[in-house]
LUMTOR-142908 format. One record per residue: x, y, z of N, C-alpha, C, CB in turn. Coordinates in steps of 0.2 Angstrom, whole numbers, plus 2048, in hexadecimal, padded with zeros to 3 digits. Glycine has a CB too. Layout:
N
XYZXYZXYZXYZ ...
REM end
This chain:
182
780DAE4BC784DB04C278BDB24BF785DAA4C6 78EDB74C2795DB94C079ADB74C5794DC14BF 79FDB34C37A4DB04C77ABDB34C57A3DA94C7 7AFDB54CA7B6DB64C97BADB04CB7B8DBC4CD 7BEDAE4C67C2DA84C87C9DA94C87C1DA24C2 7CDDA74CD7D4DA84CE7D7DA24D17D5DAF4D3 7DEDA24D07E2D9C4D37E9D9F4D57E2D974CE 7ECD9B4D97F3D9B4DB7F5DA24DD7F7D9A4D5 7F2DA44E37F4DAB4E67FADAA4EA7EEDAD4EB 7FBDA44EC802DA24F0804DA74F5807DA14EB 800DAA4F9801DAE4FE803DB54FD807DAB502 802DB84F7804DBE4F57FEDC34F6806DBF4ED 7FFDC74FB7FADCC4FD7FADD24F77FCDD0504 800DD34F5801DD84EF7FCDD74EA808DD94ED 7FDDD14E77F9DCF4E17F1DCE4E37FCDC94DE 7F0DCB4E97E9DCA4EB7E6DD14EC7E9DC64F2 7E9DD64EE7E6DDD4EF7E4DDF4E87EBDE24F2 7E8DDE4E37E6DE04DC7E0DDC4D97ECDDE4D7 7E0DD54DB7DBDD14D97D4DD34DC7DCDCA4DB 7D5DD54E37CFDD74E67CCDDE4E47D0DD84EE 7D1DE24E17CFDE94DE7CBDE74D87D5DED4DC 7CDDE24D47C9DE04CE7C3DDD4D07CEDDB4CA 7C3DD94D57BCDD64D87B7DDC4D97BEDD24DF 7B9DE14DD7B5DE74DE7B2DEA4D87B8DEC4E3 7B7DEB4D37B5DEE4CC7B0DE94C87BBDF04C8 7B2DE34C87AEDDE4C47A7DDC4C77B2DD74C3 7A7DDD4CE7A1DDB4D279DDD54D079CDE14D0 7A1DCF4D179EDC84D079ADC64D67A4DC34CE 796DC14D5792DBE4DA797DBA4DF78DDBA4D7 79CDB64DC7A0DB24DF7A7DB34DD79EDAB4DF 7ACDB14E17B3DB04E07B5DA94E17B8DB54E4 7B7DA64DB7B9D9E4DB7C0D9E4DB7B6D9A4D5 7C3D9C4E17CAD9B4E17CCD944E07CDD9D4E9 7D1D924DC7D3D8C4DA7D9D894DD7D4D8C4D2 7DAD8B4E37DFD894E87E6D8C4E87E1D824E6 7EAD8A4EC7F1D8D4EE7F0D944F07F5D8C4E7 7EDD954F67ECD9B4F87F1D9F4FC7E5D9B4FC 7F4D9B5017F8D9E506800D9D5057F6D9D50D 801D97503808D9550380BD954FC809D8E506 811D974FC814D984F5817D914F281AD9C4F5 818D8C4F781AD854F4822D854F3817D844EE 825D7F4F482CD7F4F482FD804ED82ED784F6 82BD7F4E782DD804E182DD874DE829D7C4DC 82AD8B4E2829D924E082DD974E4821D944E0 82FD9C4E1832DA24E582DDA54E8836DA74E0 82FDA94ED82ADAD4F1827DB24EC82DDB14F7 820DB34EB81DDB84E781EDBF4EA816DB64E6 81EDC44E681EDCB4E9818DCC4EE81DDD04E3 81ADCF4F3815DD04F8813DCA4FC80FDD44F5 817DC54FD815DBF501814DC150881BDBA500 80DDC050A80BDC2510805DBE51280ADCA511 805DB7513800DB35147FBDB6519802DAC516 7FDDB951F7F8DBB5247F4DC15217FCDBE52A 7F7DC551D7F3DCA5197EEDC75157F7DCF516 7F0DC25117EBDBE50C7E5DBC5107EFDB9509 7E7DB95167E1DB651A7DCDBB51C7E4DB3521 7DFDC151E7DADC75207D6DC951A7DEDCC523 7DADCA5147D6DCC50E7D1DC850C7DBDCD509 7D2DC150C7CDDBC5097C8DBB50E7D1DB6508 7C9DBB5157C4DBA51A7BFDC051A7C7DBA521 7C0DC65177BBDCB5177B6DCA5117BFDD2516 7B8DC550D7B4DC35077B1DBC5087B7DC4501 7B1DB950E7B0DB250F7A9DB050C7B0DB0516 7A4DB450C79DDB250A79DDB1502798DB750C 7A2DB54FF7A2DB54F87A6DAF4F47A4DBB4F5 7AADAC4F97B0DA74F67ADDA04F67B6DA84FA 7AFD9D4F07AFD964EF7B6D944EE7AAD944E9 7B8D8E4F17BFD8D4F07C0D854F07C3D904F6 7C5D834EC7C8D7C4EC7CFD7C4EF7C7D794E5 7D1D764F17D7D754F47DDD744EF7D7D6F4F8 7E2D784EF7E8D774EB7EDD734EF7EBD7E4EA 7F2D714EB7F8D6D4EE7FCD704F37FCD6A4E8 7FBD774F47FFD7A4F97FAD7C4FF802D814F6 7F4D7A4FF7EFD7C5047EFD765097E8D7E501 7EED7850F7EED735157E8D7451A7F5D73518 7E8D6F51E7E3D705237E4D765287E2D6A527 7EBD775297EDD7D52D7EAD8452A7F4D7D52E 7EAD845237E8D8A51F7E0D8B5217E9D89518 7DDD855217D6D855227D4D885297D2D7E521 7D9D8752E7D7D895347D7D915357DDD87539 7DBD945307DBD9C5307D6D9F52B7E2D9E52F 7D4D9B5267CFD9E5217C8D9D5237D1D9B51A 7C4DA15227BDDA15257B8D9E51F7BADA8527 7BBD9B51A7B7D985157BAD915137B6D9D50E 7B6D8D5117B8D8650F7BED8650A7B3D8150E 7C3D8350B7C9D825067CBD7B5047CFD86508 7C8D765087CBD6F5077C7D6B5027CBD6C50E 7C2D6D4FE7BFD694F97C4D684F37B8D6C4F7 7C4D624F17C8D604EB7C5D634E57C9D594EA 7BFD644E47BCD674DE7B5D6B4E07BBD624D9 7B3D6F4DC7ACD724DC7A9D714D57ADD7A4DE 7A3D704D579FD6F4CF79AD754CE79BD684CF 79AD784C8796D7D4C6792D7B4C079AD844C5 78DD7E4BE789D7C4B8788D834B4783D794B9 789D834AE788D894AA786D874A378FD8E4AA 781D8A4A077FD8849977ED80498784D8B494 77CD7D49D77BD7649C781D7149C777D75496 786D7449E78DD7049F78FD714A6792D7349A 793D6C4A8796D6C4AF79DD6F4AE797D644B1 79FD734B37A5D764B47A8D724BA7A5D7E4B5 7ADD6E4B97B1D6B4BF7B7D6F4C07B3D634BC 7B6D734C67BBD774C87C0D744CE7B8D7E4CB 7C6D744CC7CBD704D17D2D744D17CCD694CF 7D6D724D57DDD754D47E1D734CE7E1D744DB 7E1D6C4CD7E4D6A4C77EAD654C97E7D6F4C3 7EBD644CF7F1D5F4D17EED584D17F4D614D8 7E8D574D27E5D504D27E1D4F4CC7E0D4F4D8 7DCD544CA7D8D534C47DBD584BF7D1D544C5 7DDD564B97E0D5A4B47DED564AD7E7D5B4B5 7E2D594A87E0D554A17E3D4E4A17E4D5A49C 7E8D4D4A57EBD464A57E7D424A97F2D464A7 7E3D444AE7DFD414B37D8D444B37E3D3F4B9 7D4D454AE7CED494AE7C9D454B37CCD4A4A7 7C4D494B57BFD474B97BAD444B47BBD4C4BE 7B4D414B67AFD3F4B17ABD454AE7AAD3A4B5 7ADD474A87AAD4C4A57A6D4A49E7AFD524A3 7A1D4D49D79DD4C4967A0D50491796D4C497 79ED4F48B7A0D5348579ED5A48779DD5047F 7A2D5F4867A0D664877A1D6948E79AD67485 7A2D644937A4D6649A7ABD6949A7A3D6049F 7ACD6D4A07B2D714A17B6D6E4A77B0D784A1 7BCD6D4A67C1D6C4AB7C4D734AC7C6D664AA 7C3D764B27C6D7C4B47CBD7B4BA7C0D814B6 7D1D7D4B87D6D7C4BE7DCD814BD7D9D754BE 7DFD824C37E5D874C37EBD824C37E5D8B4C9 7F0D834C87F5D7F4C97FBD804C57F3D774C9 7FAD804BE800D814B9802D884B97FED7F4B3 7FED8D4BB800D944BB800D974B4806D964BE 7FDD934AF7FDD954A87F5D964A6801D904A4 7F3D9B4A37ECD9C4A07EBD9749A7EBDA349E 7E6D9449A7E5D8F4957DDD8F4937E7D88497 7DCD8E48D7D5D8C48A7D7D874857D1D92487 7D5D804867D7D7B4817D2D754817DED78483 7D0D7347B7CCD6D47B7D0D6747C7C8D6D474 7CDD6247F7CFD5B4807CAD564807D4D5A486 7CAD5147C7C5D4C47C7BED4E47C7C6D47482 7BCD534787B6D564787B4D5A47E7B1D51476 7B8D5B4837B7D5F4897BCD654897B9D5A48F 7BBD6A48D7BFD7048D7C3D704947BAD7648C 7C9D724937CED744997CFD7B4997D4D70498 7CDD7F49E7CFD8649F7D3D874A67C8D8A4A0 7D7D8C4A57DCD8D4AB7DCD954AB7E3D8A4AA 7DBD984B17DBD9F4B17E2DA24B27D7DA24B7 7E7D9E4B37EEDA04B47EFDA14BB7F0DA64B0 7F4DA54BD7F6DA64C47F5DAE4C67FDDA44C6 7F2DAF4CC7F2DB64CE7F9DB94D07EEDB64D5 7FDDB54D3804DB74D680ADB54D2804DB64DD 80ADAF4D0810DAC4CD80EDA94C6813DA64D1 80DDAD4C180CDAB4BA812DA74B7809DB04B6 811DA34B3816D9F4AF815DA04A8816D984B1 81BD9E4A481BD9E49D81ADA549A816D9949A 81CDAA49E81BDB149B814DB449C81DDB2494 80FDB049F808DB249F807DB84A4804DAC4A1 802DBB4A4800DC14A97FEDBE4AF7FBDC54A6 7FEDC34B57FBDC14BB7F4DC24B97FDDC74C1 7F0DBD4BA7E9DBC4B77E4DB94BB7EADB94B1 7DEDBA4B97D8DB74BC7D3DB64B67D4DBB4C1 7CDDB34B77C8DB24B27C1DB44B57C8DAA4B0 7BDDB64B07B6DB84B27B2DB34AE7B4DBF4B0 7ACDB14B17A7DAD4AE7A0DB04AE7A7DA54B1 79DDB24A9797DB54A9793DB34A3797DBC4AA 78DDB04A4789DAE49E78CDA9499786DB449B 790DA449C793DA049779ADA249478FD9E492 79CDA84967A2DAB4937A7DAB4987A1DB2490 7ADDA84977B3DA849B7B8DAE4987B7DA249C 7BADB249C7BEDB849A7C4DB849E7BBDBF499 7CADB749B7D1DB849F7D3DBF49F7D6DB349B 7D5DC14A57D7DC84A67DDDC94AA7D1DCC4A9 7E1DCE4A87E7DCF4AD7E5DD34B37EDDD34A9 7E9DD54B77E7DD84BD7E5DDF4BD7ECDD74C3 7E6DE24B67E4DE94B57DDDE94B27E9DEC4B0 7DADE34B17D4DE24AE7D3DE14A77CFDE84B1 7D9DE14A37D9DE049C7D8DD949A7E0DE3499 7D3DD84967D1DD24937D6DCF48E7CADD2490 7D8DC948E7DDDC74897DBDC04867E4DC648C 7D6DBD4887D3DB74857CCDB54877D8DB1487 7C8DB24837C1DB04857C0DA94837BCDB5482 7BBDA64867B8DA04847B1DA04857BCD99487 7ADD9E4807A6D9E4817A3D974817A2DA247B 7A0D9548679DD8E487797D8D48279AD8D48E 797D8747F791D8647B78BD8547F792D7F477 785D8747C77FD8648077CD7F47F77AD8B47E 
REM end
């Protein structure tokens, strides 16, 4: 299965349109969103193209292809306007014999990890910083942010196919990879 992974859209129709253009070109089976979809949050400036109603329309047209977890800026009100589930705290995927625990990162993170075995992956957004890092014989991956990247990182997303995670900017340029052990 080929999965596009993105996080922290924060209501930016401008950057979501770029992500969806990449989605059309990448042609994945699913789009996994790691939370913070519509609202920019009180700690962030408004992202370019902030238009939550447009984000709703754009995402609802892909509702059958979307898996989503709840971010710290996502609410029950947001669920009322989005046609796909957004309120789960985590999503579990399996690849190459390992569990991928996908979450936003405000509850489960490296300081408070879920129950993972050696080689399993903690996948989350929230920090807006792309990461690939080993911790306690487990792996932490973060796709960065679609609309509000931090620490000089690119507006980015991640692709997962056949055990290979690839970080890409919104122009589709690869800049980092991580291969899961079999």
